[in-house]
C-alpha positions as CSV (number, residue, x, y, z in Angstrom):
1,X,97.2,18.7,11.9
2,X,99.0,15.7,10.7
3,X,102.4,14.6,12.7
4,X,104.4,15.4,9.2
5,X,103.0,19.3,9.9
6,X,103.7,19.3,13.4
7,X,107.1,17.7,12.8
8,X,107.8,20.2,10.6
9,X,106.2,22.3,13.2
10,X,108.9,21.9,16.0
11,X,111.1,24.9,16.1
12,X,108.3,27.1,16.4
13,X,106.7,24.8,19.3
14,X,109.9,24.4,21.3
15,X,111.5,28.0,20.5
16,X,107.7,29.3,21.7
17,X,107.6,27.4,24.7
18,X,111.6,28.3,25.6
19,X,110.6,31.7,25.4
20,X,107.6,31.5,27.9
21,X,109.4,29.7,30.6
22,X,112.3,32.2,30.3
23,X,109.7,35.1,30.2
24,X,108.9,33.1,33.9
25,X,111.9,33.1,35.1
26,X,112.5,36.6,34.4
27,X,115.4,35.6,32.1
28,X,113.9,37.3,28.8
29,X,115.1,39.5,26.2
30,X,113.4,43.1,27.2
31,X,113.3,43.6,23.0
32,X,111.9,40.8,22.5
33,X,109.4,40.8,25.1
34,X,108.0,44.6,23.8
35,X,107.5,42.0,20.4
36,X,105.7,39.3,22.2
37,X,103.6,41.5,24.3
38,X,101.9,43.6,21.3
39,X,101.0,40.2,19.8
40,X,99.3,39.0,23.2
41,X,97.1,42.5,22.4
42,X,96.5,41.3,18.9
43,X,95.3,38.7,20.3
44,X,93.2,39.1,22.7
45,X,91.5,41.1,20.4
46,X,90.5,38.8,18.2
47,X,87.6,37.2,17.9
48,X,88.2,33.5,17.3
49,X,90.6,33.9,20.5
50,X,88.8,31.2,23.1
51,X,91.0,31.5,26.9
52,X,94.6,30.8,25.7
53,X,93.4,28.7,22.2
54,X,92.8,30.3,19.1
55,X,90.0,28.7,18.6
56,X,90.2,25.7,15.3
57,X,86.7,25.6,15.3
58,X,85.7,28.7,13.9
59,X,86.5,31.1,10.8
60,X,87.3,34.4,10.5
61,X,87.3,36.8,7.8
62,X,90.5,39.1,8.4
63,X,89.5,42.4,6.9
64,X,85.7,42.1,8.9
65,X,86.5,40.2,11.9
66,X,83.5,38.4,10.8
67,X,83.5,35.3,12.1
68,X,81.5,32.0,11.3
69,X,81.2,27.7,11.7
70,X,82.0,26.3,7.9
71,X,84.2,27.2,5.8
72,X,84.0,30.4,3.7
73,X,85.6,32.4,0.9
74,X,88.3,34.8,2.3
75,X,88.0,33.2,5.8
76,X,90.8,31.7,7.7
77,X,90.5,29.2,10.7
78,X,91.6,29.7,13.5
79,X,95.2,27.2,14.1
80,X,94.1,25.9,17.8
81,X,97.6,26.9,19.2
82,X,98.1,27.9,22.4
83,X,98.7,31.2,22.1
84,X,100.8,32.2,25.4
85,X,103.5,30.1,23.5
86,X,103.0,30.8,20.1
87,X,102.8,34.4,21.0
88,X,106.7,33.6,21.7
89,X,107.5,31.8,19.3
90,X,110.0,34.2,16.9
91,X,109.1,31.8,13.5
92,X,105.1,31.6,14.3
93,X,102.6,33.9,12.6
94,X,99.1,34.3,12.8
95,X,97.1,32.9,10.4
96,X,95.0,35.9,10.0
97,X,98.2,37.7,9.1
98,X,97.7,40.1,12.0
99,X,101.4,39.3,13.5
100,X,104.9,37.4,12.1
101,X,108.1,38.0,10.4
102,X,109.2,40.2,12.9
103,X,112.2,38.6,13.6
104,X,113.1,38.3,10.1
105,X,116.8,39.2,9.1
106,X,116.0,41.7,6.9
C-alpha cells in the first residue's frame, strides 16, 4: 500500500482502533458491537484469514472460496489488514464483499 492510499484510509484505520479500544474498555455501543461480532464471525470462516490478519499474499475467489498464490481473473487479494481493528471500522469494507456498508446512511 502506498503512502497516498494509506493516508486516504486514515479515518478507517483510526476509527477501527478507536472502536477496538472502546470495546476493550467496556464502553462500546452494543448495536455496533453486534455488527462487529458478525463481521468477526465472517472473517473467522474466511480462508484468507491468517492469525489476526487478512493474508495479502493470497488471492481468493469470493464465490468458490478457492485460494491461490498468484493473481487470477475473478479472484481478490487479501487486504493485509489487522482484522480486530478493521472489523470495528464503520468505514471499512471486506475486499471480497462479505461485509461492509452496514453503517451507510440510507
